C-alpha positions, 0 to 999 in steps of 0.5 A, spaced: 500 500 500 502 506 498 502 512 503 505 519 502 511 522 505 507 527 508 503 522 512 509 519 515 509 512 512 515 509 516 510 510 522 504 507 519 507 501 515 508 494 518 515 492 520 519 488 514 517 481 513 520 476 517 524 473 512 528 479 511 531 479 518 538 478 515 544 483 515 544 489 511 537 490 510 533 496 513 526 495 516 521 499 520 524 498 527 531 499 526 530 505 522 525 508 527 530 507 532 536 510 528 532 516 526 530 517 534 538 518 535 538 523 530 532 527 532 535 527 539 542 530 536 538 535 533 534 537 539 536 544 541 540 546 535 537 551 530 532 550 525 532 551 517 537 548 512 541 543 514 547 539 510 546 532 509 552 528 506 552 521 509 554 515 505 551 509 509 543 508 506 541 507 513 544 513 517 542 517 511 535 515 511 534 516 519 538 523 519 533 525 513 527 523 517 530 526 523 530 533 519 523 532 517 520 530 523 523 536 527 521 541 521 528 542 518 530 542 510 535 537 508 540 540 503 543 534 499 550 536 495 552 531 490 559 530 494 562 533 501 568 537 498 570 543 501 569 547 494 561 545 495 561 547 502 564 553 500 559 555 495 554 554 501 557 558 506 553 562 510 546 559 506 546 553 511 543 553 518 547 547 520 551 541 517 550 534 520 556 530 522 558 524 518 559 520 525 552 517 527 550 519 534 549 514 540 543 511 541 538 515 546 532 513 551 529 520 551 523 521 546 523 527 542 516 530 539 515 528 532 512 534 528 507 534 523 509 535 515 506 540 511 505 537 504 507 544 501 513 545 505 520 544 502 523 537 503 529 537 500 534 541 496 538 537 491 544 539 488 544 539 480 550 536 476 552 542 473 555 538 467 555 544 462 555 550 467 555 552 474 551 547 479 544 549 481 540 548 488 533 545 486 528 545 492 523 539 492 516 540 496 513 534 499 507 534 495 512 534 488 515 528 491 509 525 493 506 526 486 512 523 483 512 517 488 505 515 487 506 515 479 512 510 480 508 506 485 503 505 480 508 504 474 511 498 478 504 495 480 502 491 486 509 487 486 512 486 493 518 489 492 525 489 496 529 495 493 537 494 492 540 501 489 547 502 486 546 509 485 547 514 490 542 517 494 545 524 494 542 525 487 535 525 486 534 519 482 537 514 487 534 518 493 527 517 489 527 510 487 532 507 492 530 511 499 523 514 498 519 509 494 521 503 499 519 508 505 512 509 501 511 502 499 513 499 506 518 495 502 525 493 505 531 496 502 539 495 502 542 498 508 549 498 505 553 500 499 551 495 493 555 498 488 560 493 487 558 487 483 559 481 488 555 485 494 549 486 488 550 478 487 550 477 495 543 482 496 540 478 490 542 471 493 539 473 500 532 474 496 532 468 492 528 464 497 523 470 499 516 472 497 519 478 495 521 481 488 528 484 487 528 491 484 535 493 482 536 501 481 542 502 477 545 506 471 548 505 465 555 506 467 554 501 473 550 496 468 556 496 463 561 494 468 557 487 470 562 482 470 560 476 466 560 471 472 556 464 471 554 464 478 550 470 478 544 467 483 537 465 480 530 465 482 524 470 483 522 476 479 527 481 478 527 488 475 532 493 473 531 500 473 536 505 469 536 512 469 541 518 468 544 517 461 542 513 455 542 506 456 545 502 450 541 496 447 547 492 448 548 494 455 541 493 456 541 486 453 547 484 457 545 486 464 538 483 463 541 476 461 546 476 466 541 478 472 535 474 469 531 481 470 526 485 466 529 491 464 526 498 464 529 505 463 527 512 466 528 519 462 527 525 467 532 530 470 533 534 477 528 539 475 522 535 472 522 529 476 521 523 471 518 524 464 517 518 461 519 510 461 521 505 456 522 497 455 529 498 451 529 491 449 522 491 447 521 498 444 526 504 443 520 509 444 519 513 450 512 514 453 510 519 458 508 518 465 501 519 466 499 526 467 505 528 464 503 532 457 509 533 452 509 537 445 514 538 440 516 545 438 521 546 432 525 539 435 524 542 442 521 538 448 516 542 452 512 539 458 507 540 463 508 535 469 505 534 476 512 533 478 514 540 477 514 546 482 508 549 478 504 544 474 501 549 470 507 552 466 510 549 460 517 547 461 523 547 456 527 540 456 534 541 453 533 535 449 531 534 441 526 529 440 523 526 434 515 525 435 512 518 433 504 516 434 505 512 440 512 516 443 518 519 442 525 518 440 531 522 444 536 525 439 541 530 443 541 535 448 541 542 445 545 546 451 552 545 449 553 552 447 557 557 450 561 563 449 569 563 450 572 570 450 566 573 446 565 567 441 560 562 441 563 555 441 559 549 440 562 543 445 559 538 441 563 540 435 569 540 439 568 533 441 566 531 434 572 534 431 577 530 437 573 524 436 576 524 428 583 522 431 583 515 430 587 515 437 581 518 440 576 513 443 571 519 446 572 526 448 568 531 452 570 539 452 568 542 458 568 549 462 572 548 468 570 555 471 577 558 471 579 565 471 581 565 464 575 562 461 578 557 457 576 550 456 578 543 458 578 537 454 577 530 457 580 525 452 579 518 452 585 514 449 587 506 449 592 504 453 597 504 447 596 511 446 596 514 453 602 519 455 606 516 460 612 522 460 612 529 460 615 529 452 609 524 450 604 528 453 606 535 450 607 532 443 600 529 443 597 535 446 600 539 440 598 534 435 590 535 437 591 542 438 593 542 430 588 538 428 582 542 431 586 548 428 586 544 421 578 543 422 577 550 422 576 551 430 578 558 432 584 558 436 580 561 442 576 556 442 581 550 443 582 547 450 587 550 454 587 544 459 588 537 457 586 530 461 588 524 458 584 518 461 582 511 460 575 512 461 570 518 462 569 519 470 562 518 470 558 518 476 553 513 479 548 516 475 552 515 468 553 523 468 560 527 467 558 532 472 561 538 475 564 534 481 568 529 476 570 535 472 572 539 478 576 533 480 580 532 474 582 539 474 583 541 481 591 541 481 590 548 477 588 551 483 591 547 488 599 546 486 600 541 492 596 535 489 597 530 484 593 530 477 587 526 478 585 522 472 580 516 474 579 511 480 577 504 479 574 501 485 576 494 485 572 491 491 570 494 497 576 497 501 580 496 495 581 501 489 586 504 484 587 511 482 590 514 476 594 520 477 600 524 474 605 529 477 603 536 475 609 540 472 608 546 477 607 541 483 609 546 489 613 540 492 618 540 486 621 547 488 628 545 491 627 538 490 632 538 486 633 544 481 637 540 475 633 534 476 626 535 480 623 529 483 617 528 488 619 528 495 617 522 499 613 526 504 609 528 498 607 521 496 606 519 503 601 525 504 597 523 497 596 516 500 593 518 506 589 524 503 586 520 498 585 514 502 580 518 506 577 520 500 576 513 498 574 510 505 572 515 509 575 518 516 581 513 518 582 516 525 588 519 528 595 517 525 599 513 529 605 510 525 608 509 518 610 502 517 614 498 511 616 504 508 620 503 501 622 508 496 625 504 490 625 509 484 623 517 483 617 520 480 618 526 476 614 531 473 609 529 467 609 522 469 603 518 469 602 513 475 597 509 479 596 509 487 593 502 489 590 503 496 587 497 500 583 498 507 585 494 513 582 493 520 588 498 523 590 502 517 591 503 509 596 499 505 599 503 499 603 502 493 605 507 487 607 504 480 608 507 473 610 503 467 617 503 469 615 499 475 614 500 483 616 507 486 614 507 493 610 502 498 608 502 505 602 502 510 599 507 514 596 505 521 590 509 524 586 509 530 579 508 528 574 514 530 570 508 534 576 507 538 578 514 539 570 515 542 571 509 546 578 510 548 
């Protein structure tokens, strides 16, 4: 039974079914217990807008409900970087801690929710410009959630989300829809294939159907295991970016699941859906009116802030009697030094080089207004040294000039990667762009080029030594090398980015330096989280440069000690 958010469904639905009394599934009783702890923590603190960035789904949901039940607004950034917090400076009334509060016994009153009040403010991706804050009222969210519930039918679902709940798609389907349906949902991260397989296996002997919320970037990386668990009904929902027919077919076969695709945006909510293996046409949701004007998609929707106004979606479509085809976005035009520049034209021009697998030219917010280029190359063409990088950059710039691109429009800052660093929604958002070009503003950090999460607690980060790295000064003038202390600092700081707070540093062990890193060199930092710290290795095409282990006292040990 569907219950609206404004009617506090988590306090009205029955406890989760007994067959899901297993690890890492969130049920009503546990959720109410944890939300009471967060509500007690908030008691006596200011009201208003509170920043919430919590990677754990259970603690995120509990904190979200505590904000709502205490009359506050949840502000959801896509990341927890200092840059994002800086943009919000002075606009917040508080920031929720990453460390969950202790259990409480004192009861704090629960406030009623007004359907017309603001529930959340979502941080939009900002893939072609500055990110924006998008407020969503409870009645907007309720209307969209009710439409999604009707679309999915009367099945008894258990929800497994691979998508971040800090973004609207993951929040709506991975957290809010289960709350409104009284459905259990996975309480830990499910982004890794082996954890997704475990979650599916936990449902095979239950009466519940598995609803997997994912994205094209996640589905395209599912390994071709022969031992994916089988049994029971499964449904895959993808959104955030176009889903290719090949990816849809492969994912549906691997997981033995029905494949559904959603189209929408942070501003509009869901717009249309399709079954990509049956029909490529998009069909609008009930109540969503679409019309075509000069290839532009205009829509009116009950999920918009003003349901009576027409909204122009920045996508071109081709209309059909029973739906529409999505063609391309229309908003990748901007001005560089007073000249109108098509980012799509630049991308296409770069892709004409036979070495280039993909390319995205992007504004990076630099003071000079010049563009950045993110270029995907095969392993055989990636530059590993300063001379190789300079030669490749020069060749690509000459190619653009030869195709009639004005000099002012040619990207000034180049990043060569093995794949586009898409977020869990399958988008190259402002957070990924900022990370790729962060070394332009912070001369103490390496150039970040991508991260492969190999498994829970293990990742490999591809990096490059910037030629203007601050630590090179005085180390040494005729033959500069990166000092060892910088390598250790990078391992510690990037370890916290990957695994969260590590605690208080206690020791540096098994440290070995084997060969120097020089300006312009491309290298990999492999990090493995251990119970008492982080193991790290730094390697390049030349071999191993450094290795060691960083020991920490965990945050929990600090609290108990």
